[in-house]
N, C-alpha and C positions, 0 to 999 in steps of 0.2 A: 522651740515652737516651729511648726511646719507652716510656711506660708502657702497659699493656694492660688496665687495669680496664674495667668495663662502661661507665662514663660516656664515655670517649673511645675505645671500641672501634671505632666507625665511622670516626673520624679515622685510627686506626691502619691499618685495612683500606685506606682510600683511599691513604694515604701509601705504604704498602708495596707496594700494587698498582702504583703508579706506578714504584716502584723496580724491580719485577719486569720491566717492559717494557724496561728499559735495563741490566739487570744482567749480560748476557752469559751464558756457559754455566754459571755457578755462582750459587746464591742468595746474597743478602747475608749476611755472616757473622753479624751481629747477629740476623737472622731465624732462621738455622739454629740458633744457640745457644739462643734462646728455645724453638724447636720441640723441641729435644733435651731441654730442661728440663721439657717437658710443657705448655707454654702452648698452649691450644687454638686461639687466634687464629693463632698462628704456625704450628701444625700445618696448619691450613686453608690458609694462604697458601703453605706448602711444597707442598701438593697442587696449588694453582693454578699454581705455578711449573713443576712437572713435567708438568702437563697442558697448559698453554698455551705454555710456552717450550720445554721439552725434548721435548714430545709423547710422554712416557712415562706412559701411563695407568695402568699397573700400579703404578709407584712413587707416582703421584699418589693412586691408590686407597688405598694403605697409609697415607699421611698423612691422607687424609680419614677413614679408619676411626678412627684415633687421636683425631682431633678430634671426630668424631661420638660416640665412646664417652663423651666428656666433655659431651655434650649440646649441641654447637654446631650450631645449625640450618642454617647455610649449608653446613657439611660434610655434614650429612645430606641436604640437597637435592642436592649434587653427586654423592653416591653413588647417589641415586635416579636421576639423569639417566644415569649410566654404566650402571646396571642396565637402565634403560629402553631405551637405544639399543644397548648392547652394543658391544664393540670387539674388536680382534684378540686382546687379552689378557684381556678380561672377558666372560664368557658372559652373554647377555641373559637376565634373569630378571624377568618381570613382577611376580611376587608380592613379590620383594625390593624392586623399584622402588616399589611401592605402600606397602610397609612403611616405607621411608625417607621417601617423600613424606609419609606420615601423621605420622611422628615430627617432621619439620620443620614441617608444617602446624599441629600441635597447639601448637607453640611460637610460632606467629604468623608463620611465614615466608610472606610474602605471595604469592610466586610458586609455592611448593609448594602453597599452598591452591588456587590457580588450576589447577595441574596436576592436583590431586586431583579438582577439579570436572570437568575435562575427561575424566578417566578414568571417573568414575561416569556422566557423560552419554553418552559414546561407547561404552564397552566393555560397560556393562550395558544401557543403552537402554530400561529399563523404569521403572515408576512409582517403585519404591524407589530406583533409580539416579538418576532425575531429582530426587527429594527430597534425596538426599545431595549431589548436584551443586549444587543451588540453595543449600544450606546453606553449602558451601565457597566458592562464588562470592560469596555475600553477605558472608562474613567477609573475603575478599580485597578485595572492592569497598569495604568500610568502611575498609580501609587504603590507599585511593586507587590501587588497581591499575586502569588504564584497560581492560585486556583483560577483567578480571573484571566491571567495571562494564558493559561492552558486552554480554557474554554473559548476565549476570544480567538485563539489560534484555530480551534476547531471550526468556528463560524467562518473565519476567513478561508479556510481550506474548502469548505462546502459551499461558500457563497450564500450563507443564510443571514439575512438582515444587513448584509454588507456586501459590497462587490467582491467577488472571488479574487484572491491575490495569494498565490502560493508562496511567493517570496516573503511576504509579510507574515503569512502563517508560520513559516519556518522560523522567522525572527522571533515571534512570540513564543513558539515552542521552546526555543533556545533560552529565552528569558526565564520561562517557567522552570526549565530543567536545571539551570545554573543558579537559580534563586536560593540564597542562603536561608530564606524563610520557608522553603519548600517542606522541610521538616518531615512530618510523620509519614506521608505517602509519596510525595514527589511524582505525581501522575504525569507531569510534563516530561520527566526523564524517561518514563516508560513509553509514553506516546512517541517521543522523538526517536527513541531506539527502534520502535516498530517502523517508523517512516524509512529509516536507513536500512532496515532489514528487508522490507518489501519494495523499496524503491518508489515510495509514494510521495505525494505532495511536491513533486518536481525535483526531488533529490535522487541521485544515483545510489544503488545499493553499495553499502560500505560497512563491512563487518567490523573494522576498527572503530568506527563511529558508534556502531551498535554496542560494542563492549564498553566504550567510554561512557555512554549515557546510562546503560543498564547497571553499571557499577554504582551509580548514584541512587538506584531504587532501594529504599530501606526495607527491612524485614516486615514492617507493619503494612506495606502495600499488599493488597489482596492478590496481586499477580507475581509476588516475590518468588514463589516456588517455580512457576512457569519460566520466569526470567533466568533463574539459576540453572534450570535444565537446559534451556536454549544456549546460555553462555557456555555451558559445558560442551554442548554439541559443536559450537563454533571453535572452541579450543581444541577439540579432538580432530575435527575434519577440515579445519581451515576454510578455504574459499568454497569447498564443496558442501559446506554446511548450508549454503543457500538452497541447495537442492532438497535438503531434508526439512528445512524450516519454512519454505515458501510453498504456496499452492502452485505447482508448476504444470499441472494437467487439468484440463476441463473438457467436457463434452458438449459440443454444439448440436442442437437438434433443429433440423430444417425439413419440414414435411415429415416423411417417415425415415429420413436419413439421420444417422448419428455420426458426427465427425469428431474424433479425438484430437485435441490440440495440445501442444506442449509449448510452454513459455521459453523463449530464447532471451536470456538476460543480455541487455546491451552492454557494450564495453569495447575494449581493444584486444585483439588477438595478434600475437606475434608469430609469424610463420618460421618454424624452426629450420625446415629444409625446403628450399625452393624447388620448382619443377621446370624441366626442360624437355621439349618434344624433339625427337630426332626423326626427321622425315626419311623416307626410303631413298630419296635422292642424295642423302648425306648431309643436307642442310639441317641446322638446329634452330629452334625457336625457344627463347626463354619465356616461360609463362609467369613465373614468380621467383623472387630472390630470397635468400636466407636473410632473416631479420625484418622482412617487410611486414607492415602492420595492416590490419583491417579493422575499421571502427564502424559500428552500427548502433542504432538505438534499439530498445527492446521491442519484440514482436512475438506473436504466437504463430506456430506453424503446425500443419497437420502431421500427426505421428506416422501415418502411412500415406502412400500415394492414394489419391482418390480412386475409388473402385467403380467398376461397371454398375454395381448395385446402387451406389450412392448417386451416380449420375441419373439413373432411372428414377430413384425415389425423389430427387429434387426437381429434375426437369420434366419428368413424366414420359420420357422416351429413351430408347436405348441408343448408345453410340454404335453405329454399324461400320465405322471406319477401321475395321480390323479383319483379319482372316482367322477363322476358328482353328485352322491348322496349327497356329502358333500357341494355342492354349492346351493345357493338359486335359481338360474336359469341356463339355458344352455348357455346364453351369458356371458362368463367368462372374457371378455377383461379387466374389471376393478377390477377383483379379484386378490389377490396375487398369483403369480405362485408358486406352491408347489408340493412336492412329499408327499406320505403318506405311513406309515408303512416302510417296508424294502426298498421300492422304493425311500424313501426320501434320503437314502444314495447315491443311483445312481444319484439322482437329483443334490445334491450339489457337487458331484464329477465330473459329466459330464456337465450338463447344466451350472453350475456356471463358470466352466473353459471356456466353449465355449463363454459365454456371455462376460466375461472379455477380452478374446482375441479379440473378435469382436469390443468391445468399444475402446480398445487401438489402433486398426487400424483405426476406423472411427473417433475418436476424439483424434488425436495424441498429442495435446498440454497438455493432462492430462494422468496420470497413474491411472488406475482403479483397484480396488481390493475389497475384503470383509473386514470388520473391524476385528481387533484382539479382543480378549475378553476384554482387557483393554479399547480400543477405544469405543467398543459398550457400555460398562458400563458407561464410562464417559459421552457419549452422552445421554444415557437413563436416567441418574440421573439429566440431565440438565446442565452439564458442569460447567463452572465458574458462571453460573446463577442459580445453583441448589437451590431449596427451601427446600431440605431435605425431600421430600415426601416419603412415604412408597412404593408407586408404581411409575411407570414412568409418572409423571405429575399430580398426585393426591394422596390423602390419601384414596380415595374411588375408588376401582377397577372398579366398573361398569361405572365410568365416562370415563375411558381411555381404557378399554379392553373388547373384546369378550372372554368369558371364559365359563366353563361348565354350570354355572347357568343361563346365559343369551343368549348364542349363539344358543340354540336349535339344537345342534349338527351340525351346519352349519358354513362354512366359509363365511365371509361377504365381501362386497366391501371395498376397502381401504379408509381410511380417514373419517369414519363416527363417530368416537369417538373424544373426546377432545385430542388435542396435548399436548406434554410436554412443559417444559419451553423454549426449543429451537425451537419448532414448528414441531417436529417429531410426526407422527401419528402411532398408533398401535405398539409402542415399546413393549408393553405387550399384549399378547393375539392374537386372530385371527389365525395367524400361527407363529411358532417360527422362529428364524432367524439364519442363518449360520454365525459362527464366526471362526476365526483362533485361535487355542490354542498354547501353547508354543512348541509343538512338530512339527518337519518338516512334511509337507503334512498331517497334522492332523487337523480335524475340530470338532467343537462342536456346540451346539445350545443354544440360549438364548431367554428369553422373554415369554416362555409358549405359549399355543395355545387355540383354542376354546374347546379343550377337557380337559384342565387343571383345577383342583380344585382350589378354591380361596386360600386355605392355602398353595398351592404349588408354588406361584408366588414369585420369588426372582430375584435380579439383577445378582447373580452369579450362578444360578442353574436353569436348565430346564430339565424336564423329560417328553417328549412327542414324538409322532410318526409322526410328519410332520415338514417340514422346508421350509422357504421361503428365499428370498434374499433381503438384503439391502446393496447397494453399497457405497463405499467411493471412493474419488478421491483426488489427489494432483497434483499441477502443475508440469509438467515434468521438471526436472533439465537438462539444456542443457549441 
């Protein structure tokens, strides 16, 4: 005899459920007797028998109603599902579905709580709806429901219905990904792997973490094939897989100007070989040492130096602080915008400020600036993908730079030489680039120019009389 008190109710459900799968066209006699005597567990299982075995949803519905009237949450949940989807015998009624989901959810039915959260999130789709959804997802997540844990993480990440909290979002993503009940799809593992791949939700890019979580994604997940392809790429290319698997380039439009930007992944770069300047007087100055590190956070930087044409398209006037004699032709739209001699100081004190102010107004979702000395050097050396080259992208200066020996005393169009490891052109040579140094409102130059001697090219030193602009941007913090 199977007793059906609350203590062993779950055992009863499991045992009788197994019986139902092999009982043939009629329910077990003991089960039917208990149901006819008004046992709510038995009434619920009679409903499951008629719904799953006999495919008679109307008879199943009647048994569920009897059980639900006695407060059995699983029966209330089944009624809600039938009303929610509708059948040939049962008319779809959303308001009744919500009513029964609510009854089951208030009794702690974990899946009903999740369904109720989905309803408030999707059907209402407003602030009140998101707040109610977050509340139900949180309750369901607390009962170890992996779907609720994953969805609640999404709400925390976006700040929908709950105060944005990236640390808490990652906590719930981890709960979902590592949940032994995640089973068929494990969406949490897929989502968390994406966070580590793209460096989202406050975590740094980490390919080991990507692989760890994506190995948990089962074949039944709709993204399984995509995950397998990307894991193969990671295994093949190592850390450079980030370049293949992430959107590292975007184009910013401001008025009629288009500026191509490249993402510089944050991290720590170790300088393989330091730099020392030897002055003509015989004195030497150590710029950097072997093994020294540079650490920066992620940012976007312009693929090319800002051109004369872009200055005109954004500001509406030309930069006249240069001499035409230094350009190959009079059509200077695709040449780097630059000042020369003393006028270069006016250029990056005035034109640069005007350009940044204009872009911050025209593209409000980003904050624009010029790079700091550290950011510029990190990007010039190739960032976390640095190959340790002597120059920005090569050990042969003529491959990557216009300098005194090959420039013929002329400024050249942007992008004609080989790019560096990250895809930036003209980091060395052509025109130097304005950078911020450690002093307030103080600027410097990096990268050398078309007038610089080969022996004077260094990552941390530039001595020339012209300057251009390479912009950086970061997403604006709301």
